[in-house]
N, C-alpha and C positions, 0 to 999 in steps of 0.2 A: 297442218293443224297443231296448235299448241297443246302440249300435254297438260291435262288437268286431273289431279288425283281424285277428285270427286266424281269425275266421269270416266269410268273404266270400261272401255270397249276394246277388248283384246282381239286382234285379228291375226289368226295363224296363217302364215304365208307359204305359198309355193309348195303345194302338194305335188310330189314327183309324178311326172306323167306315167312312169312305169307302173304306178299303183292305182291309177284312175279306174282301170277296168275292174279292179277288185272292190272298189267302193260302190260304184253305180254305173250301169251301162248307159243311162240317159245322158244326153249331151247337155251340158250346162256351161254358160260362158260368163264373162265378167259382168256383162250388162244385167244378167239375171241376179247376181249378187247385189249389184247396185240398186236395182228395182226393189229387192226385198228389204234392203236397209232403208231406202226412202219410204217404203210403206210402213216400216216400223216407226220411223220418225213421225210420220203423219198420224199414227195412232196414239202417240203420246199427247194426251189432252191437257196435261198440267205439268209445267216445268218451272217451279217457283224460283229456282236459282238461275234461270236462263242459261243453263249449261249448253243446251243445243244451239241457242242463238249465238253464243260466244265461241263455240268450238266446232260447229258443224256448218260449213259454208257451202253454198251451191257449187263454188269453184273447186272444192276439195277433190283431189284426184283419187280415183279408185283403181288406177292403172296398175298398182302393185299388189292388189288384193289376191289375184289368181282365184282360188276357191276358198270361201269362208269356212273355216273348220271350228272356230271357237268364238263364243260370244258371251261376254261378262258385263252385266249392267246392274249389279247389286250395289247396295250402299248409296242409293240416290233417293229422290222424292218424286219419281215419275208416277203419273196416273195414266191409265189407258189400258188397252187390250192388245194382244198380239195379232198382227195381220196374217191372213191366210197365205200371203206371199212367202212367209218364212218357210213354208213347206217346200218351196223350190230350192232351198239351201240343202241340197242332197249330201253335201260334204260336211255339214254341221254335225259335230260329234260331241262337243263339250259346251255346256250351257250353265250359267250361274245367274240367278235372279235374286231379287229382294222380296218377291211374292211368288205364290204358286198359281199361275193363271190356268184355267181349264183349257185354254187354247193350246196348251203345251202338247196336247195329243197329236198335233199336226207335225211335230218334229220326230218323225218315226225312225230317223237314223241316229238319234242320240246314243252315245256310249256312256257318258258320265253326266250325272245331274247332282250338283253339289250346292245344296241350299242350307247347309249347316251354319250355325252361329249368326243367325239373323233374329228378327223379332216376328217371325211368321206366326199367325194365329189362324183360328178356324180349323176345318177338317182337312185331311189329306184328300185331294180330288181323285175320284176313281179313274179319271182320264190318264193318270200315270200308268195304269195297266195297259195302255195302248203302245207304250214305248218298248216294243218287242226286242230292240237291239241293246237295251240298257244293260250295262255291266256293273256300274257303281252308282248307288243311290244313297245319298246322305241327307237326312233331314234333322240331324242331331242339334241339340241346344237351341230349341225354339219354344214356342208356346202352343204347339198344335194339340188338338183334342179330338175326341171321337174315336171311332174304330178304324182299324187299318183295312182298306179296301182289299177284298179277297183276290181281285185280279192281279194285284202286285205279286202274289205268290205264284203267278203263272209266267213270270218273266224268266225264261229258262236260261238266259245268258248271264244272269246276275251273279257276281262274284262277291260283292259286299253290299250289305243292307244295314244302315245305321240310323235308327230312329230314337236313340237314347236321349234322355233329358228333355222330355216333353210332358204332356199330360194325357197321353193316349190311354184309352180304356178298351174294354171288351176282351175277347180271348183270341188266341192264335188258332188258325184253321187246323182241324184234325189231320188233314192231308197236306200240310204246308210244304213238305219236301218232295211231293210227288212230281213237281215240275221245276225243281231247283237243283239239278245235278251238279252245278258248278259252284254253288255257294261256299265261300271260304270264311266269311266274317258275318256274324249275325249279332247285332248290338241292339238291345231293347231295354237296357237298364234305366232306372229312374223314370218310370211311367206309372200307370195305375192299371196295368194289365191283370186280368183275372183268369180263372179256369185252370185246367191242368197244363203242364208242359206236354205238348203233343208227342205221342209215341213215334210218329213218323219222323221226328227230328233225327232219328237214327239212320234215315235214308239219305240224308245230306252227307254223304261219305267224305266229301272234300273239306268239311269244316275244320278250320284251324282255331277259331275263337268263337265261343258262345257266351254272351254277356246278358243275363236276364235278372240281375240283381235289383233290389229295391223296387219290387212290384208287389202284387198280391196273388202270385201263382199259388195254387193249392194242390192237394192230393200228393201222390208219391212221385219220386224221381223215376222216370221211365227207364226200365232196364235196357231199352234199345240204345241208350246213350253209349253203352259199351261197344257199339258198332263204329263209333267215330274214332277210328284208330290213328288218325292224323292230328287229332285235336291237341292243342297246347294249353289253351286257356279255357277253363270252365268255371264261370262265376254264377252261382245261383243263390247268393246270400240275401238275407233280409226279405224273405217271402213267407209263405205259410205252408211250406212243404212238410209232409208228415211221413211216418214210416221209417224204415231202415235205409241206410246207405247201400245202394245196389252193389253186389259183389262184382258185377260186370265192369264197374269203373276201374277195377284192378287190371283190366285188359288194355287200358289206355297207356301204352308204353312210351308215348311222346309227351305225356302231360307234364306241364311245368307249373301251372297254377290251378289248384283245386280249392275253391272258396265256397263253403256251404254254411257259413256262420249265420247265426240268428234266424233259425227256422225252428221246427218242432220235431226234429229227427230223433229217433230212439234206437236202442239196441247197440250191439258192438260194431266197431269199424272193421270192415273186411281186411284181413291181414295182408292181402295182396297189394293193397294201396300203399303199405309201408315198404314195398319193394319196387316201386316205380322210381327207378334211379334218376330220372330227369326232373323230378319234382323240386321246385324252389320254394313255393308257398303252399302249405297245407293248413288251411284255416277251417276248423270245425267248431269253434267256440259258440257259446250261447245256444246250445241245443239241450237235449236230454239223453245224450249218448252215454253208454255205460260199458262195463266189461273191463278186461285187463288188456293193456297194450302189449304187443309182442316184445319178447326179450331181445330179439335180433331184428335188424332191418337193414336195407340197402338204400341209403339216402345220401349219397355223397355230395349232392348239389343243394341240399335243403338249406334255406336261408331264414325262413320264418315258420314257426310252429305254434300258433295260438290255439290252445285247447281249453281255455278257461270256461267256467260256467257249465260244466257237464256233470256226469255222475261216474267218471272213471275211477277205478280203484286199482289195488295192487301196488307193486313197488314203483319207485321212481323209474321213468322210462330210460333205462340204461343204454338203449341203442343210440341215443342222441350223442353220447360221448365220442362217437366217431364221425359226427356231422361237422366237419371242420369249417364249413362256410356258414354255420348257423349264427345269426346275429340276434334273434329274438326267440325266446322260449317262455311261454306262458301256460302253466298248468294249474294256475290258481283256482280256488273254489271248486275243488273236486274232492275225492277221498283217497288220494295217494297216501301210502304209508311206508314205513321203513326208513332206511338211511340213504343219504345222497352218496352215489358211488365214489369211491376214492379215485377212480380214473378220470374224473371230470376235468382235472387240471393237467392231463398229460399233454405232451408236445403235439401229438396228432389229434388232440381232443378239441375243446371248444375255445380255441384261442381268439376267435373273432366274435365271441358272444358279448353283446353290449347290454342287453336287457333280459333279466331273469326274474320271473315272477313265480314264487312258490307258495304264496300266502294262502291261508285257509285250507289246509290239507291236514294230514295226520302224520307228517314226517317227524322223525325223532332223532335223538342222538345228541352228541356234543355239537357245539357251534361249529359250522362247517369251515374249518381253517383252510381246507383245500381250495376253496373259492378264491383265496388270495392270489392264486397264480393266474387268474383270468384277467390279464392286463388291460383288456379293452372294456371291461365291465363298467357301465355307467349307471345302471339302475338295478337294484337288488331289493326284493321284497320277500321277507321271511316270516312275517307275522301270522299268528293263528295256527302255529304248529306246536310241536313238543320238543323243540330244541332247548338245550340247557348248557350251562357253562359260561365262561367269559366270552365277551365279544372279541372276535379275532382282531388283532392289531390293525390289519390292513383296512378293515371296515370301520374301525373307530377313528383312524387318523388319515386314511386315504394314502395315495401314493406320495404325497408331498409333505406328510407329517402334520396335516391339518384335517379338521373334520370336513369330510367331503359330502356336499349335497348337490353336486353337479347333475345327478340324475333327476332331482326334483326340478331343476331349471329346465332340463330337456323336456320332461313331461309337460311342464307348463307351456313351453313354446309350441309343442304339438297340439295341446289343447286349444291354444289361441287360433292356430291355423284351422283346426277342425270346426271351431265355432264360427269363424267368419267366412269359410268357404263351403260349409256343409259337405265336406269330403273327409274321408279317412285314409290313412296311409295304405290300407289294404284294399282300397277300391281298385277296380279293374283298369281304370285309366292310367294307373301308375305302374311302371315297369322298371326293369333294371336301369334303363336309360333316363327315366324321368320319375322322380319321387315327388311326394307331396311338397317337400321342402324346395326342390328345384323348380317346381311348377309355380309356387308362390313367389320364389325369388325372381323368376323371369318376369312375372306380372309387375313387380315393383319397378322394373326397368322399362316397361312398355305400357300396357293397359290394365290397370288394376281391376277395373269393372268386369273383366272377363273371368275372373276367378271368384269374385265375391258372391255370396248368397244373395239373390235378387230380392229376397224378403227383408234384407237388412238395409239396403241402400239402393235407391233409384235415382236416375239423372234428374227427374223432375221433383225430387225432394227439396224442401226448403233448406237453405244453407248447404247445398250439395257439396260445394268446393271445400268448405270447412270440414264437413263430415268425411269426405274422401281423404283429406290430408290427415285426419285423425286416424282413420283405419290404416292408412299407409304407415303411420308411425307405430301402430300396434303390431302390424305384421313385420315391420323392420325389427322390432323388439323380439318377435318370435324367431326370426332368422338368427339373431345373435344368441338366443337361448339354445338353439339346435345345431350349433356348429359341430362338425364331425368329431373333432377331438375334444374330449371333456376339458382339457387344460385351456382351450381357447374360449370356452363358454364363460359368460359373465357370472359373477357370484350372486347369491340371493340379495345381498345388500345393493349391488349394482342394479339388479333388476328392479328392486323397489324404488331406487332413485330415478330410473328411467320412467317408471310408471307415473311417478309424481310429475315428471316433466311433460307428459303427454296431456295436451289441453283439448278436450273434446267439447263441442257445443251441446 
């Protein structure tokens, strides 16, 4: 059979005989697999591209199949239903479709069901709750709607559940973790889920990552989250959460990313959170948090600290002068007062700091000449404070003796990426290994549509090719504006010239 990229039927070969007894005791032979595949072919009622006619011949040999373990038939235009004969494929463990058929309930031995990044619509069928052996379930990046069937939360072998980037609604079951003892990854971001975050979430003790951002969850953050001692990533941003940050979060000694931004949280931040030595991202911006930050903290791995848009007061958070990995500090739009510590430019201090936002506070004193030693600094915002005196030479002329506005160019590039992708650099999908910039950069070399906001451009749009080329040019400009080294970034004038050269329909 000739290989056809549009027809992807992956057949995993040769399950070792030594493991057959561990899979299923029922005797299955090659003819059973063949009959099941022929039944599947017979049920396909519409094949507009004649893929089966051209690639699946009666004389095709199945002698090398042994026991079918994986079946992938996504990215086609097949119509029809699944035959019951597929239930005879007792070795079938991995399945990937382009639709979610209700007949999927017959595949009771499935271990992994990966339906992410398709164009699936409608509701999640409750029949998925029949797949009792399922370990990985991904429906992310589709257009699914409706509520999540409660039976899915009874799949006790589940390790990963990813329903992010859909239009799902309703609330999570109060007892959602009662039957999920093995769950490690729980991704529900970018939906329309409501109600409280269940207190029973603390019973999923194996959780490594919880991503619930960009929903409509309300009420308080449950204190039981403090029981998730293995968790590394906790993203609850852009919901309607109220109340104080639970002090129990300070018990999460493996936490690397805590993102609570843009909720309605109030009160002081528990001091114990500033002593979680593993934290890389601590984002609390856009709330109504208040109080004075601790004078000392243990944050050797801290990389980003966005605190803007709260009601914090007291002196400049001097503890960050020992955060040698810090690249972003944003304490703007608060009520911090006093002087910037003179130790901010020490050798062991903020030598990796690239973006510093201090505007709209009550900071005072002479212009901060000690900031001149921060060699990686690309963006600095000081407005709306009580600084006085002459502008430091380094800020006036930059490192090369010219007025430096590279930070403005960088911000512009990030703004372009955020506008066209509907993503932010702090979103949970971005990690140390993949940033917003690298994600966009990879798309420019492959499939641009995978990263674009679907509300901006669709394949059925008029003049789609011209519009896609236009967006590609804009994102290429954004890549040039956000190069890692400020010296490699284009100037304001170069940026303006490139903008004029972009021709959009």
